C-alpha positions as CSV (number, residue, x, y, z in Angstrom):
1,X,-2.7,-27.6,-16.6
2,X,-3.8,-29.0,-13.2
3,X,-1.3,-29.6,-10.4
4,X,-0.9,-32.9,-8.8
5,X,-3.1,-33.4,-5.7
6,X,-0.2,-33.7,-3.4
7,X,1.3,-30.4,-4.5
8,X,-2.1,-28.6,-3.9
9,X,-2.4,-30.1,-0.4
10,X,1.2,-29.2,0.5
11,X,0.8,-25.6,-0.5
12,X,-2.2,-25.0,1.7
13,X,-0.3,-25.0,5.0
14,X,2.3,-22.7,3.4
15,X,-0.4,-20.3,2.4
16,X,-1.8,-20.4,5.9
17,X,1.6,-19.7,7.5
18,X,2.1,-16.8,5.0
19,X,-1.3,-15.3,5.8
20,X,-0.5,-15.3,9.6
21,X,3.0,-13.9,9.0
22,X,1.6,-11.0,7.0
23,X,-1.1,-10.4,9.6
24,X,1.5,-10.2,12.4
25,X,3.6,-7.9,10.3
26,X,0.8,-5.4,9.5
27,X,-0.3,-5.4,13.2
28,X,3.3,-4.3,14.0
29,X,2.9,-1.2,11.8
30,X,0.0,0.2,14.0
31,X,2.0,2.4,16.3
32,X,4.3,3.8,13.6
33,X,1.2,4.7,11.5
34,X,0.0,6.9,14.2
35,X,3.3,8.9,14.0
36,X,2.0,10.3,10.6
37,X,-1.0,11.9,12.2
38,X,0.5,14.1,14.9
39,X,-1.8,15.8,17.4
40,X,-4.6,13.2,17.2
41,X,-5.6,12.1,20.7
42,X,-5.0,8.4,21.4
43,X,-8.7,7.7,22.0
44,X,-9.6,9.0,18.6
45,X,-7.1,6.5,17.0
46,X,-8.7,3.7,18.9
47,X,-12.3,4.8,18.3
48,X,-11.9,5.4,14.5
49,X,-9.7,2.3,13.9
50,X,-11.9,-0.2,15.6
51,X,-15.1,1.7,14.9
52,X,-14.7,1.7,11.1
53,X,-12.8,-1.6,11.0
54,X,-15.4,-3.2,13.3
55,X,-18.3,-2.1,11.1
56,X,-16.6,-3.6,8.1
57,X,-15.8,-6.9,9.9
58,X,-19.4,-7.1,11.1
59,X,-20.8,-6.5,7.7
60,X,-18.4,-9.1,6.1
61,X,-19.5,-11.7,8.6
62,X,-23.1,-11.2,7.3
63,X,-25.8,-13.3,8.9
64,X,-23.4,-15.0,11.1
65,X,-23.1,-11.8,13.1
66,X,-26.8,-11.6,13.4
67,X,-27.1,-15.2,14.6
68,X,-24.5,-14.6,17.3
69,X,-26.4,-11.6,18.7
70,X,-29.9,-13.2,18.3
71,X,-29.1,-16.5,20.0
72,X,-29.2,-16.4,23.8
73,X,-26.4,-18.8,24.4
74,X,-23.9,-16.7,22.5
75,X,-25.3,-13.2,23.0
76,X,-23.8,-12.7,26.5
77,X,-20.3,-13.8,25.4
78,X,-20.5,-11.5,22.3
79,X,-21.5,-8.6,24.6
80,X,-18.6,-9.3,27.0
81,X,-16.2,-9.6,24.0
82,X,-17.4,-6.3,22.6
83,X,-17.1,-4.4,25.9
84,X,-13.6,-5.7,26.3
85,X,-12.7,-4.7,22.8
86,X,-14.0,-1.2,23.3
87,X,-11.7,-0.7,26.3
88,X,-8.8,-2.4,24.5
89,X,-9.2,0.0,21.5
90,X,-8.8,3.0,23.7
91,X,-6.1,1.8,26.1
92,X,-3.8,0.2,23.5
93,X,-3.4,3.5,21.6
94,X,-3.1,5.4,24.9
95,X,-0.2,3.0,25.8
96,X,1.5,3.8,22.5
97,X,1.1,7.5,23.1
98,X,2.4,7.6,26.7
99,X,4.8,4.8,26.9
100,X,6.1,4.8,23.3
101,X,5.5,2.4,20.4
102,X,8.1,-0.2,21.3
103,X,7.4,-0.4,25.0
104,X,3.6,0.0,24.7
105,X,3.3,-2.8,22.2
106,X,5.7,-5.1,24.0
107,X,3.9,-4.8,27.3
108,X,0.4,-5.1,25.8
109,X,1.2,-8.2,23.8
110,X,3.5,-9.7,26.5
111,X,1.0,-9.3,29.3
112,X,-2.1,-10.6,27.4
113,X,-1.2,-14.4,27.6
114,X,-0.3,-13.9,31.3
115,X,-3.7,-12.4,32.0
116,X,-5.4,-15.1,29.8
117,X,-3.9,-17.8,32.1
118,X,-5.1,-15.9,35.1
119,X,-8.6,-15.4,33.7
120,X,-8.9,-19.1,32.9
121,X,-7.6,-20.0,36.4
122,X,-10.2,-17.8,38.1
123,X,-13.2,-18.2,35.8
124,X,-12.8,-21.8,34.6
125,X,-10.9,-23.2,37.5
126,X,-8.3,-24.4,35.1
127,X,-5.0,-24.9,36.9
128,X,-1.9,-23.2,35.6
129,X,0.9,-25.4,34.4
130,X,4.6,-25.2,35.2
131,X,5.4,-24.2,31.7
132,X,2.9,-21.3,32.0
133,X,4.6,-20.1,35.2
134,X,8.0,-20.2,33.5
135,X,6.7,-18.4,30.4
136,X,4.9,-15.8,32.6
137,X,8.0,-15.1,34.7
138,X,10.3,-14.8,31.6
139,X,7.8,-12.4,30.0
140,X,7.4,-10.3,33.1
141,X,11.1,-10.0,33.6
142,X,11.4,-8.9,29.9
143,X,8.7,-6.3,30.4
144,X,10.5,-4.9,33.5
145,X,13.8,-4.8,31.6
146,X,12.2,-2.9,28.6
147,X,10.5,-0.5,31.0
148,X,13.8,0.2,32.8
149,X,15.5,0.8,29.5
150,X,12.8,3.3,28.4
151,X,12.9,5.1,31.7
152,X,16.7,5.5,31.5
153,X,16.4,7.1,28.0
154,X,13.4,9.3,28.7
155,X,13.7,9.9,32.4
156,X,10.4,8.1,33.3
157,X,7.7,10.4,34.8
158,X,3.9,10.3,35.0
159,X,3.3,9.8,31.3
160,X,5.4,6.6,31.3
161,X,3.6,5.2,34.3
162,X,0.2,6.0,32.7
163,X,1.4,4.4,29.5
164,X,2.5,1.2,31.3
165,X,-0.9,1.1,33.1
166,X,-2.7,1.5,29.8
167,X,-0.7,-1.2,28.2
168,X,-1.4,-3.6,31.1
169,X,-5.1,-2.8,30.9
170,X,-5.0,-3.4,27.1
171,X,-3.4,-6.8,27.7
172,X,-6.1,-7.7,30.2
173,X,-9.0,-6.6,28.1
174,X,-7.6,-8.4,25.0
175,X,-7.3,-11.5,27.1
176,X,-11.0,-11.1,28.2
177,X,-12.0,-10.5,24.5
178,X,-10.2,-13.7,23.4
179,X,-11.7,-15.7,26.4
180,X,-15.2,-14.5,25.6
181,X,-14.9,-15.4,21.9
182,X,-13.6,-18.9,22.9
183,X,-16.4,-19.4,25.4
184,X,-18.9,-18.1,22.9
185,X,-17.7,-20.6,20.3
186,X,-17.9,-23.4,22.9
187,X,-21.5,-22.4,23.7
188,X,-22.4,-22.3,20.0
189,X,-21.1,-25.8,19.3
190,X,-21.8,-27.6,22.6
191,X,-25.4,-28.5,21.6
192,X,-27.2,-28.3,18.3
193,X,-30.2,-25.9,18.1
194,X,-33.6,-27.5,17.7
195,X,-35.4,-26.8,14.4
196,X,-38.8,-25.2,14.8
197,X,-41.4,-26.0,12.2
198,X,-40.9,-27.8,8.8
199,X,-37.5,-27.7,7.1
200,X,-37.1,-24.9,4.5
201,X,-37.9,-25.6,0.9
202,X,-34.9,-27.1,-0.9
203,X,-33.0,-27.6,2.4
204,X,-32.7,-29.8,5.4
205,X,-33.9,-29.3,9.0
206,X,-30.4,-28.2,10.1
207,X,-29.8,-25.5,7.5
208,X,-30.0,-21.7,7.3
209,X,-31.8,-20.2,10.3
210,X,-31.4,-23.3,12.5
211,X,-27.6,-23.0,12.4
212,X,-25.6,-21.6,15.2
213,X,-23.0,-18.8,14.6
214,X,-19.6,-19.9,13.3
215,X,-16.3,-18.4,14.5
216,X,-16.4,-15.7,11.8
217,X,-19.9,-14.7,12.7
218,X,-19.1,-14.5,16.4
219,X,-16.0,-12.3,15.8
220,X,-18.0,-10.2,13.4
221,X,-20.7,-9.7,16.0
222,X,-18.1,-8.7,18.7
223,X,-16.4,-6.2,16.4
224,X,-19.7,-4.9,15.0
225,X,-21.2,-4.2,18.5
226,X,-17.9,-2.7,19.7
227,X,-18.0,-0.4,16.7
228,X,-21.2,1.3,17.8
229,X,-20.0,3.1,21.0
230,X,-16.6,3.7,19.4
231,X,-18.1,5.5,16.4
232,X,-20.2,7.6,18.7
233,X,-17.1,8.4,20.8
234,X,-15.2,9.4,17.7
235,X,-18.1,11.6,16.4
236,X,-18.8,13.3,19.7
237,X,-15.3,13.9,21.0
238,X,-13.0,13.6,18.0
239,X,-14.5,16.4,15.8
240,X,-11.3,18.4,15.2
241,X,-9.3,15.4,14.3
242,X,-12.0,14.0,12.0
243,X,-12.3,17.4,10.3
244,X,-8.7,17.4,9.3
245,X,-8.4,15.6,6.0
246,X,-4.7,15.0,6.5
247,X,-5.5,12.5,9.2
248,X,-7.8,10.3,7.1
249,X,-5.2,8.4,5.2
250,X,-3.9,7.2,8.6
251,X,-7.4,6.5,9.8
252,X,-8.3,4.5,6.7
253,X,-5.0,2.5,6.8
254,X,-5.5,1.6,10.5
255,X,-9.1,0.6,10.0
256,X,-8.6,-1.5,6.8
257,X,-5.1,-2.9,7.0
258,X,-4.2,-3.9,10.6
259,X,-7.9,-4.4,11.6
260,X,-9.8,-5.8,8.7
261,X,-7.1,-7.3,6.5
262,X,-5.0,-8.4,9.5
263,X,-7.7,-10.2,11.4
264,X,-9.1,-11.7,8.1
265,X,-5.7,-13.1,7.2
266,X,-5.1,-14.4,10.7
267,X,-8.5,-16.2,10.6
268,X,-7.8,-17.6,7.1
269,X,-4.4,-18.8,8.3
270,X,-5.9,-20.7,11.2
271,X,-7.8,-22.9,8.8
272,X,-4.6,-24.8,7.9
273,X,-2.1,-23.8,10.7
274,X,-2.3,-25.0,14.2
275,X,-3.1,-22.4,17.0
276,X,0.4,-23.0,18.5
277,X,2.2,-22.3,15.3
278,X,-0.1,-19.3,14.7
279,X,0.8,-17.9,18.1
280,X,4.5,-18.3,17.4
281,X,4.3,-16.5,14.1
282,X,2.3,-13.7,15.7
283,X,5.3,-12.9,17.9
284,X,6.6,-11.1,14.8
285,X,4.3,-8.2,15.8
286,X,6.3,-6.8,18.7
287,X,9.5,-7.2,16.8
288,X,8.2,-5.3,13.8
289,X,6.8,-2.6,16.1
290,X,10.1,-2.2,17.9
291,X,12.2,-2.1,14.7
292,X,9.9,0.5,13.0
293,X,9.8,2.5,16.2
294,X,13.5,2.8,16.1
295,X,14.0,3.3,12.4
296,X,11.0,5.5,11.5
297,X,9.9,7.2,14.7
298,X,13.4,7.6,16.3
299,X,12.7,5.9,19.6
300,X,15.7,4.6,21.5
301,X,15.9,1.1,23.0
302,X,19.5,0.3,23.4
303,X,21.0,-3.0,24.2
304,X,18.9,-3.4,27.4
305,X,15.7,-2.6,25.7
306,X,16.3,-5.1,22.9
307,X,17.3,-7.7,25.5
308,X,13.9,-7.2,27.3
309,X,12.0,-7.5,24.0
310,X,13.8,-10.8,23.3
311,X,12.8,-12.0,26.8
312,X,9.2,-11.2,26.2
313,X,9.2,-12.9,22.8
314,X,11.0,-15.9,24.4
315,X,8.4,-16.2,27.2
316,X,5.5,-16.1,24.7
317,X,7.3,-18.7,22.5
318,X,7.6,-21.1,25.5
319,X,3.9,-20.7,26.1
320,X,3.0,-21.3,22.4
321,X,5.1,-24.4,21.9
322,X,3.0,-27.6,21.6
323,X,3.0,-29.6,24.8
324,X,4.0,-33.3,25.1
325,X,1.8,-36.0,26.5
326,X,-1.0,-33.5,27.2
327,X,1.1,-31.4,29.7
């Protein structure tokens, strides 16, 4: 029996919100998953996860990936996004290894919107808003509080400093990746490509090869190109870890669930959910990461650490809330 039209339409936003929520939740399991493959270097996790996952995403995007690479107006943005993603893949897992899962995830995620605002300010001459300044300050204070809490429990040291630096670099490169994809999409849709020659048989002049890449194709191209150096890195420098069959369940999980399924669900959710709501729901990731780090891995945050995590999430929430009257 068919459902009423209104019920079908009402369920679509719910499905989108559910998809984004699941995506954020599986992203939050990333650090804890590495706990089940002890001894694997951080760069191997990043290379294998985004190498295998990137190849799958590139293949799933199909011809859209090829169009994004072939067309000159999107090729440069795809290359910048891929280069940023390569650095992010390595530095994010290094942050989890040196700074801990809860702190590394919180700083990487909390710093990314701050860096995104700075990148747009420098590159696009887009002025920062008062709300962005408030959100950035709250998030930075939260990151400092979480860092202090972690140093009190573990005594700080060089590893913690390296981990924080890696998390900040991960936040910066993820912001660059997001900015490059956004600019690439703007370049792809800012003007229609000219059709060369007669229209294809059975189609119109604007179809098939004359089309520009869509969002899925551009993201597929970025992940696919980033996968090439990461797969080489894993094959050349990660031999012992790759040879141990006990590590492969973790590798496959990280590549398929957080990377392929997580990004696919997030993209699907954006079809019906607004970007601001999607960003708010994605704040579930650091919360899930912190909870699992405490319950499964045995990390200690304490009251101060949890307060800092809440501040970071609150700062990001302020930034994600829809503005009024264009402010």
